[in-house]
C-alpha atoms as a printed R data frame, in Angstrom:
   type eleno elety resid chain resno      x       y       z
1  ATOM     1    CA   ARG     A     1 31.707  -2.025  24.283
2  ATOM     2    CA   ILE     A     2 30.620   1.050  25.666
3  ATOM     3    CA   GLY     A     3 28.712   2.463  22.304
4  ATOM     4    CA   SER     A     4 27.153  -1.120  22.122
5  ATOM     5    CA   ARG     A     5 25.728  -0.830  25.726
6  ATOM     6    CA   ILE     A     6 24.713   2.817  25.195
7  ATOM     7    CA   TRP     A     7 22.766   1.518  22.215
8  ATOM     8    CA   ASN     A     8 21.140  -1.415  23.808
9  ATOM     9    CA   LEU     A     9 20.142   0.809  26.838
10 ATOM    10    CA   GLU     A    10 18.228   3.029  24.500
11 ATOM    11    CA   ARG     A    11 16.571   0.198  22.548
12 ATOM    12    CA   LEU     A    12 15.399  -1.126  26.218
13 ATOM    13    CA   PHE     A    13 13.952   2.303  27.024
14 ATOM    14    CA   ASN     A    14 12.257   2.560  23.823
15 ATOM    15    CA   ILE     A    15 10.575  -1.253  24.469
16 ATOM    16    CA   ARG     A    16  9.694  -0.029  27.552
17 ATOM    17    CA   GLU     A    17  7.972   3.079  26.334
18 ATOM    18    CA   GLY     A    18  5.917   0.553  24.008
19 ATOM    19    CA   PHE     A    19  8.110   0.668  20.590
20 ATOM    20    CA   THR     A    20  7.828  -2.512  18.353
21 ATOM    21    CA   LYS     A    21  9.137  -3.885  15.453
22 ATOM    22    CA   LYS     A    22  6.676  -1.950  13.528
23 ATOM    23    CA   ASP     A    23  8.455   1.345  14.600
24 ATOM    24    CA   ASP     A    24 11.648   0.253  13.010
25 ATOM    25    CA   LEU     A    25 10.364   1.099   9.454
26 ATOM    26    CA   LEU     A    26 11.348   4.305   7.271
27 ATOM    27    CA   PRO     A    27  8.767   6.758   6.380
28 ATOM    28    CA   SER     A    28  6.658   5.772   3.413
29 ATOM    29    CA   ARG     A    29  8.455   8.312   1.133
30 ATOM    30    CA   PHE     A    30 11.636   6.019   1.160
31 ATOM    31    CA   SER     A    31  9.493   3.299  -0.535
32 ATOM    32    CA   THR     A    32  8.207   5.314  -3.095
33 ATOM    33    CA   PRO     A    33 10.105   5.908  -6.356
34 ATOM    34    CA   LEU     A    34 10.910   9.434  -7.504
35 ATOM    35    CA   PRO     A    35  9.600  10.019 -10.963
36 ATOM    36    CA   GLU     A    36 12.817  11.556 -12.533
37 ATOM    37    CA   GLY     A    37 16.524  12.213 -11.406
38 ATOM    38    CA   GLY     A    38 19.395   9.972 -10.644
39 ATOM    39    CA   SER     A    39 17.747   7.863  -8.241
40 ATOM    40    CA   ARG     A    40 14.645   7.693 -10.388
41 ATOM    41    CA   LYS     A    41 12.643   4.008  -9.561
42 ATOM    42    CA   ARG     A    42 15.043   3.241  -6.881
43 ATOM    43    CA   VAL     A    43 13.411   2.652  -3.303
44 ATOM    44    CA   SER     A    44 14.779   1.525   0.165
45 ATOM    45    CA   HIS     A    45 14.436  -2.109   0.992
46 ATOM    46    CA   ALA     A    46 14.890  -1.568   4.778
47 ATOM    47    CA   GLU     A    47 11.860  -3.783   5.882
48 ATOM    48    CA   GLU     A    48 13.385  -6.684   3.800
49 ATOM    49    CA   MET     A    49 16.855  -6.036   5.712
50 ATOM    50    CA   LEU     A    50 15.710  -5.782   9.416
51 ATOM    51    CA   PRO     A    51 16.287  -9.455  10.377
52 ATOM    52    CA   GLU     A    52 19.931  -9.440   9.034
53 ATOM    53    CA   TYR     A    53 20.144  -6.019  10.813
54 ATOM    54    CA   TYR     A    54 18.570  -7.459  14.243
55 ATOM    55    CA   ALA     A    55 21.033 -10.494  13.916
56 ATOM    56    CA   LEU     A    56 23.882  -8.367  13.665
57 ATOM    57    CA   ARG     A    57 22.966  -6.472  16.592
58 ATOM    58    CA   GLY     A    58 22.317  -9.482  18.743
59 ATOM    59    CA   TRP     A    59 18.842  -8.858  19.011
60 ATOM    60    CA   ASP     A    60 15.939 -11.379  18.387
61 ATOM    61    CA   THR     A    61 13.574 -11.771  15.566
62 ATOM    62    CA   GLU     A    62 11.310  -9.082  17.204
63 ATOM    63    CA   GLY     A    63 14.106  -6.527  17.525
64 ATOM    64    CA   ASN     A    64 14.447  -6.998  21.453
65 ATOM    65    CA   PRO     A    65 18.276  -7.412  22.775
66 ATOM    66    CA   THR     A    66 18.764 -11.235  23.733
67 ATOM    67    CA   PRO     A    67 19.311 -12.138  27.402
68 ATOM    68    CA   LYS     A    68 22.853 -13.360  26.230
69 ATOM    69    CA   LEU     A    69 23.803  -9.955  24.652
70 ATOM    70    CA   LEU     A    70 22.447  -8.144  27.874
71 ATOM    71    CA   LYS     A    71 24.490 -10.570  30.176
72 ATOM    72    CA   GLU     A    72 27.880  -9.895  27.754
73 ATOM    73    CA   LEU     A    73 27.265  -6.110  28.051
74 ATOM    74    CA   HIS     A    74 26.613  -6.277  32.023
75 ATOM    75    CA   ILE     A    75 23.066  -4.739  31.699
76 ATOM    76    CA   PRO     A    76 20.653  -5.928  34.272
77 ATOM    77    CA   ILE     A    77 17.628  -7.672  32.946
78 ATOM    78    CA   GLU     A    78 14.592  -6.590  34.654
79 ATOM    79    CA   ARG     A    79 11.765  -9.018  35.167
C-alpha cells in the first residue's frame, strides 16, 4: 500500500509537470529488431501492453490515476 501511494504520487507529479501517455513509451531502439544474435528479430510490444498496464495500476486510459484509486490511497485530489 505504501509503495502504491509512492508510485501514484510520483505519477501525479509527472502529470503536473506535463508528462502524458506519449512519455510512457520505450526508446525507439527497443522496437528495432537486432540484425543478429539470440534476440534477433525480437522487438518490444510495450505500446500494445499499455492499456493493460494502466488497468492493473488503477489508471484511466490516458495513464492518470483514477479518483477512486486516489481516494483508496488517501491521496487528496487537487482541483
